[in-house]
N, C-alpha and C positions, 0 to 999 in steps of 0.2 A: 792487728797485733797489739795487745795490751801494753802502755807505757809504764816502763819500770825505771825506778831511780834508786840510786845508792843513797843511802844516809849514814853517815858516821856521827854518832852522838859522843860528844867528847868536851872535856873541860880542863882548866889548868889549876883549878883549886882543890885538887885532891889532897885529903888531909895526911894520907899515908905516904904518897909520892908526889908532891906538888910538881907542876910544871911536866909531868911525864910525856905529854903529847909531843914535846920538842926535843925531848931527850934523845941522844944518838944511839943508833943500832946500825951496826956495818957501816958508819960514816954518814947516815941520812937520819932526819928525825922520825921518831916513832910512827907519826901519823902520815908522813909520806908513805911507808911501807903499807899501811891500811889503805890509803887512797890507790895506790899502785896495784894491790891485790883486788880491790873491787873493780878497778878498770879491766884487770885480766881475765875476770869472770866472764866478760864480754856480754853481758846481758843490760848494761845500763849506760846510756849515752850521757847523763847528768849524774854527777856526785854532789851531794849536798853535806857541808858540815853543819850539825843542828848543835848549837852551843846556847850559852845564856850572855846576858848582857853585864856579867862580872867584869871590871876593868883589866881582870888577871888575865882574860881570855884574849886581849888584844893582840899580843904576838903571834898567838896561834891563827887567829883570824887573818892577820896579814899574811903569813905563810901559806894558809889555805888558798887564799885569793890568788897568790902567785902561782899555785899549782892549778888553778883553774876552777877550783871549787867553789859552788854556790854556797853562801853563808845565810843561815836564818838563826835568830837569837830570841830567847824568851826571858822575860823579866825574872821567874819564879824557877829556882835552881832545880827543884825536884819534879817540876810539872812535866814530865815527859810527853803526857798525852798532848799538852798544849805545843810542846816544841816540835814533836814529830807531825802533828796537825798542820803546823805552820810550814813545814817542809812539803807536805802535799799540797797544799793551797798555792804555795809560790810555784810550783812545778806542773800541777794539774795532772800528776801522776797516777795510774791506775793501782799501782802495785809499788812497795817500798821493800828495797833490801837492806835491812838495817843491821849494823854491827856495832860495837862499842869502841872506845878509845883506848881500851885496855887489851886489844886482840890484834897484835901485829903479825900473828902466826896464821890469822885467818885464810884458809885455803882457797884460791880462785876455784878449784874444780868443785868442792863443796858447795860453795855459793852458787856456780852454775847449776849444778845438779838440782838444788834446792829451788831456784828460780823455774826451772823447767818443771819439776814436780809441781809447784804451786799453781802455774798457769794450766797444767794439764788437768789438775783436779779441782780448779777453780776455788781454792783455799782462800780464808780470811787470815789463816796463820799456818805456815810451813815452817817448821823449824827443827832444828837438832836439840832443841830444848823440850821436846814432849816427852820422848824416851831418851835418856842420855846414853850415847854410845860413842861420842866423840871427847877429846880431851877439853877441859875448860879451858877456854882462850881460842877455841874455833867456833865460839858461839855467834850465830847469825840468826836472823828471822826474816821471812818474807811475809808482809801484811798486805791485805787488801786497803785500799784507800777508804773503802765503805766501813771497814772496821775500826781504822783509824779516826775517822771522823766521828763515828758513832760515840766511841770512848771519849773524845774531846767535848762532846756535847753533853753527855750523859752521866759521866762519872764524876762524883762529888767529893768523895773522899781523898784526901792528900796520899794516902798510901796507894788507892786504886790508881790515881793519876799517875804516880810515879811509876808503878809496877803494870801499866796498862796492857802491855803485850802478854803478861801472864794471866791478866784477866780475861783476855781473849782466849788464851790458851786453855784455861779452866772452865771455859763456858762453851763446850762443844755442842750444847743444845741449841745454842743461839748463833754460833759462828761454826764454818767449816774448818775443821782442825785436822791438819796432816803432819804424821812424824817423819822426818828425814833421818835415817839411821844408817850406821855403819854394821857390816855383817859381824866384825870382830869387835867386841866392846873395849874402848879404849877410855871409859869414863873414870878410869883412876888416875888418869895423869891431867896436872894442871900446868898449863901454859900461858895463863893470863898474866897481865903485867899490873898488879896492885900495891905491892910493897917494894922496898929496895932489894930485897932478897929475890923476888921475882924478876926484877930489871936484871939482875947480875945473871941470873940463869939464862934468861932468853937473850941478853947480849952475847953470851958465850956462843949461842946457837948461831945468831947473825954474824959472829965473827969468823965462825968457821964455814958457814954455807953460803953467805950471800955475795953474789957477784954481780956489779952493775949490768943492767939489761937483761938479767935473768931473775927467775923466781923460784926459788925452792918449795917443796910441798910437804904435806904431812908425811909421806913415807920417808922422805930425804930427813926429817927430823928424827923419827924413829930409829932409822938406820944409824944415825949420828950418836943417838942416846944408847945404841945397842939393843934396841927393843926388837925382838923376833917377830913382832906382829905386823912389821912393815909389809906391805902388798897383800895382806890378808882381808 
């Protein structure tokens, strides 16, 4: 069975919402919820926080280590190819389930289904970012170690290295690319946490739905918002 590790790419120096990884949602830090949801997907024994050497990240790193996360750091803020490749080398993983530090509503069932599809199709890139049908904020990718290490070794332009996952996505002649889609399109919704306004909206959802020891999902949020596409 291929080894899959979870990777959360996050940092504390966001210009629009500094320190968001430790901002509270339902009484727990934002990054706690992401780690909890990756664990609940049930496909990753190891979860890695991939961040940078920026001193502002130290409180987040200390908290992640308390949660049992492995931490890797890269010196260059926007070199995600290097950062995620370090996670691969540190873990020896065959595949990476990757999500961002602005996605506290990422759904465990979506992640589990994506990993299963990636392994079934032997994909280099399996994602709900090929053909959008999920809300922005439920974004996640499954990438092969082969593709990640190739990008780290071969991509030279800073923009390509920052957006290396999209480079893989956009080169289906070179890599095996698979789209993970929902039958009913929800791509008009935005549930990410990038701004203070986003944070306030998502905090309202967690205040209403989060219960310690449990985990609400995509359909629960839709029902709370009065969206009749729940369960469809």
